[in-house]
C-alpha positions as CSV (number, residue, x, y, z in Angstrom):
1,X,-27.1,6.8,-36.3
2,X,-30.4,4.9,-36.3
3,X,-28.6,1.6,-36.8
4,X,-26.3,2.3,-33.9
5,X,-29.1,3.3,-31.6
6,X,-31.1,0.2,-32.4
7,X,-28.1,-2.0,-31.5
8,X,-28.6,-2.2,-27.8
9,X,-26.2,-5.0,-27.2
10,X,-23.5,-3.3,-29.2
11,X,-23.9,-0.1,-27.2
12,X,-23.7,-2.0,-24.0
13,X,-20.5,-3.6,-25.2
14,X,-19.0,-0.2,-26.0
15,X,-19.8,1.5,-22.7
16,X,-20.6,-1.1,-20.0
17,X,-17.9,-3.7,-20.8
18,X,-14.9,-1.3,-20.7
19,X,-16.1,0.2,-17.3
20,X,-16.4,-3.3,-15.8
21,X,-13.0,-4.2,-17.2
22,X,-11.4,-1.1,-15.7
23,X,-12.8,-1.9,-12.3
24,X,-11.9,-5.6,-12.3
25,X,-8.4,-5.1,-13.8
26,X,-7.6,-2.3,-11.4
27,X,-8.7,-4.2,-8.4
28,X,-6.7,-7.3,-9.4
29,X,-3.6,-5.3,-10.0
30,X,-3.9,-2.9,-7.1
31,X,-4.6,-5.5,-4.5
32,X,-2.5,-8.3,-6.1
33,X,1.2,-8.1,-6.5
34,X,1.3,-4.3,-6.3
35,X,-0.2,-4.4,-2.8
36,X,3.2,-5.5,-1.6
37,X,4.2,-1.9,-1.4
38,X,1.3,-1.1,1.0
39,X,-0.1,-3.5,3.6
40,X,1.3,-6.9,4.5
41,X,-0.6,-9.4,2.4
42,X,1.8,-12.2,1.5
43,X,2.1,-14.8,4.2
44,X,5.6,-16.3,4.7
45,X,6.1,-19.5,6.7
46,X,9.2,-19.0,8.9
47,X,11.0,-21.8,10.6
48,X,13.8,-20.7,13.0
49,X,15.9,-23.7,13.9
50,X,18.8,-21.4,14.8
51,X,17.1,-19.7,17.8
52,X,19.9,-17.1,17.8
53,X,20.9,-13.7,16.3
54,X,20.8,-14.6,12.6
55,X,17.3,-16.2,12.7
56,X,15.9,-13.3,14.7
57,X,17.5,-10.7,12.4
58,X,16.0,-12.3,9.3
59,X,12.6,-12.6,10.9
60,X,12.6,-9.0,12.1
61,X,13.7,-7.9,8.6
62,X,10.6,-9.5,7.1
63,X,8.3,-8.0,9.7
64,X,9.9,-4.6,9.3
65,X,9.6,-4.5,5.5
66,X,5.8,-4.1,5.7
67,X,5.4,-6.4,2.7
68,X,5.1,-9.8,4.4
69,X,3.2,-11.4,7.2
70,X,5.5,-13.9,9.1
71,X,3.8,-17.1,10.2
72,X,5.7,-19.2,12.7
73,X,2.9,-21.6,13.8
74,X,0.1,-23.7,12.3
75,X,-2.9,-24.9,14.1
76,X,-1.5,-23.5,17.3
77,X,1.6,-25.6,17.0
78,X,5.2,-24.3,16.5
79,X,6.1,-24.6,12.9
80,X,8.6,-27.2,11.8
81,X,10.5,-27.7,8.5
82,X,8.3,-30.7,7.6
83,X,5.1,-28.8,8.3
84,X,6.3,-25.8,6.2
85,X,7.3,-27.9,3.2
86,X,4.0,-29.8,3.2
87,X,2.0,-26.5,3.5
88,X,3.8,-25.1,0.4
89,X,3.5,-28.5,-1.4
90,X,-0.3,-28.4,-0.9
91,X,-0.5,-24.8,-2.2
92,X,-1.8,-23.5,1.2
93,X,1.1,-21.1,1.3
94,X,3.4,-19.6,-1.4
95,X,6.7,-19.2,0.5
96,X,8.5,-21.0,3.4
97,X,11.9,-20.0,4.8
98,X,13.9,-22.4,7.0
99,X,16.9,-21.1,8.9
100,X,19.2,-24.1,9.8
101,X,20.4,-25.0,13.3
102,X,23.7,-23.4,14.2
103,X,23.6,-20.7,11.5
104,X,24.6,-17.9,13.9
105,X,27.5,-19.9,15.4
106,X,28.8,-20.7,11.9
107,X,28.6,-17.1,10.8
108,X,30.4,-15.9,13.9
109,X,33.2,-18.5,13.4
110,X,33.7,-17.5,9.8
111,X,33.7,-13.8,10.6
112,X,36.3,-14.3,13.4
113,X,38.5,-16.2,11.0
114,X,38.3,-13.6,8.3
115,X,39.1,-10.8,10.8
116,X,42.1,-12.8,12.2
117,X,43.6,-13.4,8.8
118,X,43.2,-9.7,7.9
119,X,44.8,-8.5,11.1
120,X,47.6,-11.0,10.7
121,X,48.6,-9.3,7.5
122,X,49.3,-6.1,9.7
123,X,51.3,-8.1,12.2
124,X,48.4,-7.9,14.7
125,X,47.6,-11.6,14.8
126,X,46.1,-12.8,18.1
127,X,46.3,-16.6,18.5
128,X,43.6,-16.4,21.1
129,X,41.2,-15.1,18.5
130,X,41.4,-18.1,16.3
131,X,42.1,-20.7,19.0
132,X,39.6,-23.6,18.6
133,X,37.8,-22.0,15.6
134,X,37.1,-24.3,12.7
135,X,36.2,-22.8,9.4
136,X,32.8,-24.1,8.3
137,X,30.9,-24.0,5.0
138,X,28.5,-21.2,4.2
139,X,25.1,-21.2,5.9
140,X,22.2,-22.4,3.7
141,X,19.0,-20.6,4.4
142,X,16.4,-22.6,2.4
143,X,13.5,-20.8,0.7
144,X,10.7,-23.0,-0.6
145,X,8.5,-21.5,-3.3
146,X,5.1,-22.7,-4.7
147,X,5.5,-23.4,-8.5
148,X,2.9,-20.7,-9.3
149,X,5.1,-17.9,-7.8
150,X,6.4,-15.6,-10.6
151,X,10.1,-15.5,-11.2
152,X,10.3,-11.7,-10.8
153,X,8.6,-11.9,-7.3
154,X,10.9,-14.8,-6.3
155,X,14.0,-12.9,-7.3
156,X,12.8,-9.8,-5.4
157,X,12.2,-11.8,-2.2
158,X,15.6,-13.5,-2.4
159,X,17.3,-10.1,-2.9
160,X,15.5,-8.8,0.2
161,X,16.8,-11.7,2.3
162,X,20.3,-11.2,1.0
163,X,20.2,-7.5,1.7
164,X,19.2,-8.0,5.3
165,X,21.9,-10.7,5.7
166,X,24.6,-8.5,4.3
167,X,23.7,-5.6,6.6
168,X,23.8,-7.9,9.6
169,X,27.1,-9.5,8.4
170,X,28.8,-6.1,7.8
171,X,27.8,-4.9,11.2
172,X,29.2,-8.0,12.8
173,X,32.5,-7.7,11.0
174,X,32.8,-4.1,12.0
175,X,32.2,-4.9,15.7
176,X,34.7,-7.8,15.6
177,X,37.4,-5.7,14.1
178,X,36.9,-3.0,16.7
179,X,36.9,-5.5,19.6
180,X,40.2,-7.2,18.4
181,X,42.0,-3.9,17.7
182,X,41.0,-2.7,21.1
183,X,42.6,-5.9,22.6
184,X,45.8,-5.4,20.6
185,X,46.1,-1.6,21.2
186,X,44.9,-0.5,24.7
187,X,45.1,3.1,23.6
188,X,42.6,2.5,20.8
189,X,39.1,3.9,21.6
190,X,36.6,2.1,19.4
191,X,33.7,4.2,18.0
192,X,30.4,3.8,19.9
193,X,28.3,4.2,16.8
194,X,27.4,1.1,14.8
195,X,28.4,0.8,11.2
196,X,26.3,3.1,9.0
197,X,25.6,2.8,5.3
198,X,27.4,5.4,3.2
199,X,25.4,4.6,0.1
200,X,21.7,5.1,-0.2
201,X,19.4,4.9,-3.2
202,X,16.9,7.6,-3.9
203,X,14.0,7.0,-6.3
204,X,12.8,9.7,-8.5
205,X,10.5,9.7,-11.6
206,X,11.4,12.6,-13.9
207,X,8.3,14.2,-15.6
208,X,7.1,17.5,-16.9
209,X,4.9,18.0,-13.9
210,X,6.2,19.5,-10.6
211,X,4.7,16.8,-8.5
212,X,5.9,13.3,-9.4
213,X,3.2,10.8,-10.3
214,X,4.0,7.1,-10.1
215,X,2.3,4.7,-12.4
216,X,-0.5,2.7,-10.6
217,X,-3.3,0.4,-11.5
218,X,-5.7,3.4,-12.2
219,X,-3.2,5.4,-14.3
220,X,-2.6,2.4,-16.5
221,X,-6.0,0.7,-16.8
222,X,-8.1,3.7,-17.6
223,X,-6.2,4.8,-20.7
224,X,-5.5,1.2,-21.7
225,X,-9.1,0.0,-21.6
226,X,-10.3,3.3,-23.1
227,X,-8.1,2.6,-26.1
228,X,-9.3,-1.0,-26.2
229,X,-13.0,0.1,-26.1
230,X,-12.5,2.7,-28.9
231,X,-10.9,0.1,-31.1
232,X,-13.6,-2.4,-30.2
233,X,-16.0,-0.1,-32.0
234,X,-15.0,-2.2,-35.0
235,X,-17.8,-4.7,-34.1
236,X,-20.9,-2.4,-34.3
237,X,-19.3,-0.3,-37.1
238,X,-18.7,-3.3,-39.3
239,X,-22.1,-4.7,-38.6
240,X,-23.6,-1.4,-39.6
241,X,-21.7,-1.3,-42.9
242,X,-22.7,-4.9,-43.8
243,X,-26.3,-4.3,-42.8
244,X,-26.4,-1.3,-45.1
245,X,-25.1,-3.4,-48.0
246,X,-27.5,-6.3,-47.4
247,X,-30.5,-4.1,-46.7
248,X,-30.1,-1.9,-49.7
249,X,-29.5,1.3,-47.7
250,X,-26.1,1.8,-49.2
251,X,-27.5,1.5,-52.8
252,X,-30.0,4.3,-52.1
253,X,-27.3,6.4,-50.5
254,X,-25.0,5.9,-53.6
255,X,-27.8,7.4,-55.8
256,X,-27.3,10.7,-54.1
257,X,-25.1,13.2,-56.0
258,X,-22.2,13.0,-53.4
259,X,-18.9,11.1,-53.5
260,X,-18.6,7.9,-51.6
261,X,-15.9,9.4,-49.3
262,X,-18.5,12.0,-48.2
263,X,-20.8,9.1,-47.1
264,X,-17.8,7.6,-45.2
265,X,-17.1,10.9,-43.5
266,X,-20.7,11.0,-42.3
267,X,-20.2,7.7,-40.6
268,X,-16.9,8.7,-39.2
269,X,-18.5,11.7,-37.6
270,X,-21.2,9.6,-35.9
271,X,-18.7,7.1,-34.5
272,X,-16.2,9.8,-33.4
273,X,-19.0,11.1,-31.1
274,X,-19.4,7.6,-29.8
275,X,-15.7,7.3,-29.1
276,X,-15.6,10.7,-27.3
277,X,-18.6,9.6,-25.2
278,X,-16.7,6.4,-24.4
279,X,-13.6,8.4,-23.3
280,X,-15.7,10.6,-21.0
281,X,-17.3,7.6,-19.4
282,X,-13.9,5.9,-18.8
283,X,-12.4,9.1,-17.3
284,X,-15.4,9.6,-15.1
285,X,-15.1,6.0,-14.0
286,X,-11.4,6.6,-13.1
287,X,-12.2,9.8,-11.2
288,X,-15.5,8.9,-9.5
289,X,-16.1,5.1,-9.6
290,X,-12.6,3.6,-8.8
291,X,-12.1,5.5,-5.5
292,X,-15.3,3.8,-4.2
293,X,-13.5,0.5,-4.4
294,X,-10.5,1.9,-2.5
295,X,-8.4,2.5,-5.7
296,X,-6.4,5.6,-6.4
297,X,-8.3,8.3,-8.3
298,X,-7.3,9.0,-11.8
299,X,-5.1,12.1,-12.1
300,X,-5.5,13.9,-15.4
301,X,-2.5,15.5,-17.1
302,X,-1.6,19.2,-17.1
303,X,-2.7,19.7,-20.7
304,X,-6.4,19.1,-21.4
305,X,-6.1,20.3,-25.0
306,X,-3.4,17.6,-25.5
307,X,-5.7,15.0,-24.0
308,X,-8.5,16.1,-26.3
309,X,-6.3,15.9,-29.4
310,X,-4.9,12.5,-28.3
311,X,-8.5,11.2,-27.9
312,X,-9.6,12.5,-31.3
313,X,-6.7,10.9,-33.2
314,X,-7.2,7.6,-31.3
315,X,-10.9,7.7,-32.2
316,X,-10.1,8.5,-35.8
317,X,-7.6,5.6,-36.0
318,X,-10.2,3.1,-34.5
319,X,-13.0,4.3,-36.8
320,X,-10.8,4.1,-39.8
321,X,-9.8,0.6,-38.9
322,X,-13.5,-0.4,-38.5
323,X,-14.4,1.1,-41.9
324,X,-11.6,-0.9,-43.6
325,X,-12.6,-4.2,-41.9
326,X,-16.3,-3.6,-42.6
327,X,-15.7,-2.8,-46.2
328,X,-13.5,-5.8,-46.9
329,X,-15.5,-8.3,-44.9
330,X,-18.3,-10.1,-46.8
331,X,-20.4,-11.4,-44.0
332,X,-21.2,-10.5,-40.4
333,X,-19.3,-13.6,-39.1
334,X,-16.1,-12.5,-41.0
335,X,-16.3,-9.0,-39.7
336,X,-17.1,-10.0,-36.1
337,X,-14.5,-12.7,-35.8
338,X,-11.6,-11.0,-37.6
339,X,-12.4,-7.6,-36.1
340,X,-12.5,-8.8,-32.5
341,X,-9.4,-11.1,-32.8
342,X,-7.3,-8.5,-34.6
343,X,-8.2,-5.9,-31.9
344,X,-7.1,-8.3,-29.1
345,X,-3.9,-9.0,-31.0
346,X,-3.1,-5.3,-31.5
347,X,-3.8,-4.7,-27.8
348,X,-1.5,-7.5,-26.6
349,X,1.1,-6.5,-29.1
350,X,0.9,-2.8,-28.3
351,X,1.6,-3.1,-24.6
352,X,-1.9,-2.6,-23.2
353,X,-1.7,-5.8,-21.2
354,X,2.0,-6.6,-20.8
355,X,4.5,-3.7,-20.8
356,X,6.8,-3.6,-23.8
357,X,10.0,-3.8,-21.7
358,X,8.9,-7.3,-20.5
359,X,8.6,-8.6,-24.1
360,X,11.3,-10.4,-26.0
361,X,13.5,-8.1,-28.2
362,X,11.7,-9.2,-31.4
363,X,8.3,-8.4,-29.9
364,X,9.5,-5.0,-28.8
365,X,10.3,-4.1,-32.4
366,X,6.9,-5.4,-33.6
367,X,5.1,-3.5,-30.9
368,X,6.4,-0.2,-32.3
369,X,4.1,-0.7,-35.3
370,X,0.9,-1.2,-33.3
371,X,-1.5,1.8,-33.3
372,X,-2.5,0.9,-29.8
373,X,1.2,1.3,-28.7
374,X,1.2,4.8,-30.2
375,X,-2.0,5.5,-28.3
376,X,-0.9,4.2,-24.9
377,X,2.4,6.0,-25.2
378,X,0.7,9.2,-25.9
379,X,-1.7,8.8,-23.0
380,X,1.2,7.9,-20.7
381,X,2.9,11.1,-21.7
382,X,-0.1,13.1,-20.6
383,X,-1.2,11.2,-17.5
384,X,2.2,10.2,-16.0
385,X,4.8,12.4,-17.5
386,X,2.8,15.6,-17.5
387,X,3.5,16.1,-21.1
388,X,1.7,18.6,-23.4
389,X,0.6,18.6,-27.0
390,X,4.2,18.9,-28.2
391,X,5.3,15.7,-26.4
392,X,2.4,13.6,-27.9
393,X,2.8,15.1,-31.4
394,X,4.8,12.1,-32.8
395,X,2.2,9.6,-31.6
396,X,-0.7,11.8,-32.7
397,X,0.8,12.1,-36.1
398,X,1.2,8.4,-36.5
399,X,-2.4,7.7,-35.5
400,X,-3.6,10.4,-38.0
401,X,-1.6,8.8,-40.8
402,X,-3.0,5.4,-39.8
403,X,-6.5,6.9,-40.2
404,X,-5.7,8.3,-43.6
405,X,-4.2,4.9,-44.8
406,X,-7.2,2.9,-43.6
407,X,-9.8,5.3,-45.1
408,X,-7.8,5.3,-48.4
409,X,-7.8,1.5,-48.5
410,X,-11.5,1.6,-47.9
411,X,-12.1,4.0,-50.7
412,X,-9.8,2.1,-53.1
413,X,-11.4,-1.2,-52.3
414,X,-14.9,0.2,-52.8
415,X,-13.9,1.7,-56.2
416,X,-12.4,-1.5,-57.6
417,X,-14.6,-4.0,-55.9
418,X,-18.4,-3.7,-56.4
419,X,-19.9,-4.2,-53.0
420,X,-23.2,-5.6,-54.4
421,X,-21.7,-8.6,-56.2
422,X,-22.2,-10.6,-52.9
């Protein structure tokens, strides 16, 4: 306890660094790509060389989505294709869309031809409908992307453009059919209503709570960086173990009539308290601090006992890992370098930074063996799914076994390797 209190920089790293990381990471994620679901923030250069229905429909679709800000002029001048391409090439804008000249007339011609051919199959062909119509190639609406744009975002934008186009095309085909049938059959009374979609997609997020909670930057970053902070306790813990060896404190402790594992459990108790204090600080940051920056407030799960148990087993796993590294490492440099790098690797591999479902298949299998993956899965069950102690039991059991294994390795290494030889 005294060694820990005297390590002011180590304590700052354990408490201040995770809070700063939570705030910065949440701000970057919430007001970065995820902000597309809220306020218009991504500017899209839009060049309408068509000046007809199709260009106006695509433009209104972007404006109505609420995810983009349409820019059709630069420096108080109407935007041209060359200006848009140069702006994207320089990196001033990420996206530019160019609707070609005659796009609407091409679409109308192709739709009328398709309708004529279909009606001809029913013996309702009207030569006047196709008189003078020449089938043209498909319309190419060109989208220019900055090379830094992520592929997932690019695919989402292209899908959005296609969806708006297909809606417009379907409505056009429906109107053309009605008009031609009305000409062929005077008794036919076309419906006044426009074509309506018969299939809609409804999003739901099944969970154990009555009110659905969607994952956001806060709900992810608070548990993720809490786990990272608890495992980063390996740095001060290993420094304490090595300092005890080098200063002779461990030798004096071993003269006491108690087993070595009892001495280890004393250290475990101290650092468990530190981990609990870290968790409380992180949760308070998510509840009180993040809303001050305009971020969503952290919503705790339905089961506080489950949250407490999950925190205890994560803390035990992190302390056990620190004891093992500190016992095996021979110098401060070895402990600090290997401890920090291994924690970062476990965090990356466990899905704290990149979701597991975005990893290659091989990495997904490897991630299942990371204690940080067990920890984040357990916290997700509590924070997002509204799970209880029973839902987190598998992850909690794995973390407890990890603690037992690391402490056992520590004890075995101490027994067969005299720590004072170095």
